[in-house]
C-alpha positions in Angstrom: -15.0 12.9 4.5 -12.9 13.4 8.1 -12.6 10.6 10.2 -11.9 10.4 14.1 -8.4 9.0 14.6 -5.4 9.6 16.9 -1.9 10.6 17.1 0.4 7.5 18.6 3.9 8.7 19.3 6.6 6.1 17.8 9.8 6.7 17.9 11.0 10.6 16.8 7.4 11.2 15.4 3.7 10.5 15.9 1.4 8.5 13.4 -2.2 9.4 12.7 -4.3 6.2 13.2 -7.7 5.0 12.6 -9.5 1.9 14.0 -12.2 0.0 13.4 -13.6 -3.4 14.5 -11.8 -6.1 17.1 -10.1 -9.2 16.8 -6.3 -9.7 15.5 -4.7 -6.1 14.8 -4.1 -5.7 11.2 -1.8 -2.6 10.5 -2.6 -1.3 7.2 -0.4 0.7 5.2 -1.3 2.7 2.4 0.4 3.5 -0.9 1.7 6.8 -2.4 4.0 8.1 -1.3 2.0 11.1 -0.2 -1.3 9.5 0.3 -2.9 8.8 3.6 -5.2 6.0 4.7 -8.2 7.6 2.8 -6.5 5.5 -0.2 -8.8 2.3 1.1 -12.0 4.5 1.3 -14.4 1.8 3.1 -13.7 -0.9 1.0 -11.8 -3.0 3.4 -14.4 -2.4 6.3 -16.1 -5.5 6.0 -13.0 -7.2 7.5 -14.0 -5.2 10.7 -16.2 -7.9 11.8 -13.2 -10.3 12.5 -10.1 -8.0 12.8 -8.9 -4.6 14.1 -8.2 -2.5 11.6 -5.5 -0.3 12.2 -5.2 2.2 9.3 -2.1 4.4 9.7 -0.9 7.7 7.8 2.6 6.7 7.3 5.4 8.9 8.6 5.2 12.4 7.3 1.8 11.9 5.3 -1.8 12.4 6.1 -2.5 13.6 9.5 0.8 12.4 11.0 3.3 14.6 12.1 6.0 16.1 9.6 8.9 14.0 9.5 12.5 15.2 8.7 13.4 14.1 5.3 16.4 12.2 5.8 13.8 9.8 8.0 11.6 9.5 4.8 13.3 5.7 3.9 11.6 2.2 3.7 13.6 1.2 6.7 12.6 3.6 8.6 8.9 3.1 7.9 9.5 -0.4 8.6 10.6 0.1 12.1 7.9 2.5 12.6 5.1 -0.5 12.8 7.4 -2.2 15.1 7.3 0.8 17.2 3.4 1.3 16.7 2.8 -2.3 17.9 4.7 -1.6 20.9 2.7 1.8 21.8 -0.5 0.1 20.9 0.4 -2.9 23.4 -0.5 -5.0 20.3 1.1 -8.1 21.3 0.4 -10.2 18.3 -0.4 -8.3 15.0 -0.5 -8.9 11.3 0.5 -6.6 8.4 -1.3 -5.5 5.1 0.5 -3.2 2.8 -0.7 -1.9 -0.9 1.5 -0.5 -3.5 4.0 1.5 -1.7 2.5 0.2 1.7 3.6 -3.1 0.1 7.2 -2.0 -0.1 7.0 -0.9 3.7 5.2 -4.2 4.5 7.9 -6.4 2.7 10.7 -4.1 4.4 9.2 -4.9 7.7 9.2 -8.7 7.0 12.8 -9.0 6.1 13.9 -6.6 8.6 12.0 -8.1 11.6 11.3 -11.6 10.6 8.6 -13.4 12.5 7.6 -9.7 14.2 4.0 -10.0 12.8 1.8 -12.8 12.9 1.5 -12.5 9.2 2.0 -10.2 6.1 -0.3 -9.6 3.2 1.9 -7.7 0.5 -0.7 -6.3 -2.1 0.2 -5.2 -5.7 3.9 -4.7 -4.7 7.4 -5.7 -6.0 10.6 -6.7 -4.1 13.2 -4.8 -6.3 12.9 -1.7 -8.2 13.9 -3.5 -11.3 10.3 -4.6 -11.7 9.3 -1.2 -12.2 11.1 -0.9 -15.4 8.0 -2.2 -17.2 6.2 1.1 -16.6 7.6 3.1 -19.1 6.7 0.2 -21.5 3.3 -0.4 -20.5 2.6 3.7 -20.6 4.2 3.4 -24.5 1.3 0.9 -25.2 -1.4 2.7 -22.9 -4.8 3.4 -24.6 -6.7 5.7 -25.2 -4.1 7.9 -26.2 -5.6 11.1 -24.5 -5.5 9.4 -21.2 -1.9 8.1 -22.1 -1.0 11.8 -22.5 -2.8 12.7 -19.0 -1.2 9.9 -17.1 2.5 10.9 -18.4 1.9 14.3 -17.5 0.8 13.7 -13.9 3.9 11.4 -13.5 6.1 14.6 -14.5 3.9 16.8 -12.1 5.5 14.9 -9.1 8.6 16.2 -9.0 7.6 19.7 -8.6 3.7 19.6 -7.0 3.6 22.1 -4.2 0.2 21.7 -2.7 -2.5 19.0 -1.6 -4.9 20.4 -4.4 -2.3 19.2 -6.7 -1.4 16.0 -5.5 -5.2 15.5 -5.2 -5.6 16.5 -9.1 -2.3 14.1 -10.4 -3.6 11.1 -8.3 -6.9 11.2 -10.1 -5.3 11.5 -13.3 -3.2 8.6 -12.9 -6.2 6.3 -12.1 -7.3 5.3 -15.6 -3.8 3.8 -15.8 -4.3 1.4 -12.4 -8.0 0.3 -13.5 -7.8 -2.9 -16.0 -10.3 -0.8 -17.8 -9.2 3.1 -18.4 -12.9 4.2 -18.6 -14.2 1.9 -15.7 -17.3 3.7 -14.2 -16.2 2.6 -10.8 -13.0 5.0 -10.8 -15.7 7.8 -10.1 -17.3 5.6 -7.6 -13.8 4.9 -5.8 -12.7 8.7 -5.9 -15.8 9.3 -3.9 -16.0 6.6 -1.5 -12.2 7.8 -0.7 -12.7 11.3 -0.6 -11.4 13.1 2.4 -7.6 12.4 2.0 -4.9 14.7 3.3 -2.4 14.8 0.7 1.1 15.3 1.4 3.1 17.1 -1.4 6.6 17.3 0.1 6.9 13.6 0.9 6.0 12.7 -2.9 8.4 15.1 -4.2 11.0 13.2 -2.0 10.4 9.8 -3.5 9.7 10.9 -6.7 13.2 12.1 -6.8 14.6 8.6 -5.1 12.8 5.9 -7.3 10.1 5.8 -4.6 12.0 4.2 -2.2 14.0 2.0 -3.9 13.0 -1.2 -2.8 15.4 -3.8 -2.7 14.6 -7.1 -0.9 14.9 -9.7 -3.3 17.5 -11.6 -2.3 16.4 -11.4 1.4 13.1 -12.9 1.0 13.9 -16.4 2.1 14.7 -15.0 5.7 11.1 -13.9 6.2 9.7 -16.2 8.9 5.9 -15.5 9.3 3.3 -16.5 7.1 3.2 -14.1 3.6 0.1 -14.0 1.1 0.8 -12.2 -1.8 -2.0 -10.6 -3.8 -1.5 -9.3 -7.4 -3.5 -8.1 -10.3 -2.9 -10.0 -13.6 -3.2 -6.8 -15.6 -1.3 -4.5 -13.2 0.8 -2.1 -15.2 2.8 -0.5 -12.5 3.6 -3.5 -10.3 3.3 -6.6 -12.7 1.9 -9.9 -11.8 5.4 -11.5 -12.6 6.3 -9.8 -9.1 4.1 -11.3 -7.3 5.2 -14.9 -8.6 8.8 -14.1 -7.9 7.9 -12.8 -4.2 5.4 -16.0 -3.5 8.4 -18.6 -5.1 11.2 -17.0 -2.7 9.0 -16.7 0.8 9.1 -20.1 2.3 5.4 -21.5 2.6 4.1 -18.0 0.6 0.4 -18.1 -0.7 -0.4 -16.2 -4.0 -3.6 -15.1 -5.3 -3.4 -13.3 -8.6 -6.6 -11.6 -9.3 -7.5 -12.2 -13.1 -10.2 -9.1 -13.8 -7.9 -6.6 -11.9 -4.8 -4.4 -12.6 -3.3 -2.4 -9.4 -6.5 -1.4 -7.5 -7.6 -5.0 -6.9 -9.0 -4.4 -3.6 -11.9 -1.9 -5.8 -12.0 -3.9 -8.9 -12.5 -7.3 -7.6 -13.5 -6.4 -3.8 -15.2 -9.2 -3.0 -12.6 -11.6 -4.2 -10.0 -9.5 -2.5 -11.6 -9.6 1.1 -11.8 -13.4 0.8 -8.5 -13.8 0.2 -7.6 -11.7 3.1 -10.1 -13.1 5.4 -9.4 -16.8 4.6 -5.4 -16.5 5.0 -5.4 -14.4 8.3 -8.0 -16.9 9.7 -6.1 -19.7 8.5 -2.4 -18.4 9.1 -2.7 -16.2 11.9 -5.7 -17.4 13.9 -7.1 -14.9 17.0 -6.6 -16.1 20.3 
């Protein structure tokens, strides 16, 4: 699936943006790294009845322009959000980031407190120390054949060369990110999120650099805007303990834990996810 979008100049590059809906602008940041906005498929589209969804291919990824390796950092990507808001003359806007996109959204929140009307941190962590559970969770992961598949896919991240190779390893990792590793919705999700433009060089870059090395835990009290933290009870990558710690440290933050989800909360509990985001934005960052 391909979608119409446009390239928006931001500082030293251009970001590809796909828009849906009207209302308060919601800048949506995909995970990865090395993925693009197609990660979300059409799962967030129901929010377009009240919000202007701006699905962004982040710096150097997807259909955005290539970027110099030295600019591929969380602070630079967080600054891109500010430049994007100015380029599109958004005025007020909210930010939603999932997984690696949550790292960027959180970096934006601490580097530019109050710049956005609200921030949604979905399946993220405030410090790389929380990612230490991944190896333990992989050792305990069942069934064994899928454990080997997931472990091998992570090894390939550091040497991946083509978009097709990225697509393969992303598919191989999905069982680890669903509560049920054999969930039939995995196939449905892959079909509904088809059409991604993967970026192997960006994935290699971050795989060799601790995936951005997020470290903002001590700065969370500086965040000035309303924040919603979303986490899956069974997340094997970004543990629910990280979500709870963020909600405790960020002034006035709200926390929603999806009890039947792992990492892909917007798929595993779509209706509850949409309700949580919609309710939060309507209460804490109302349009107009």
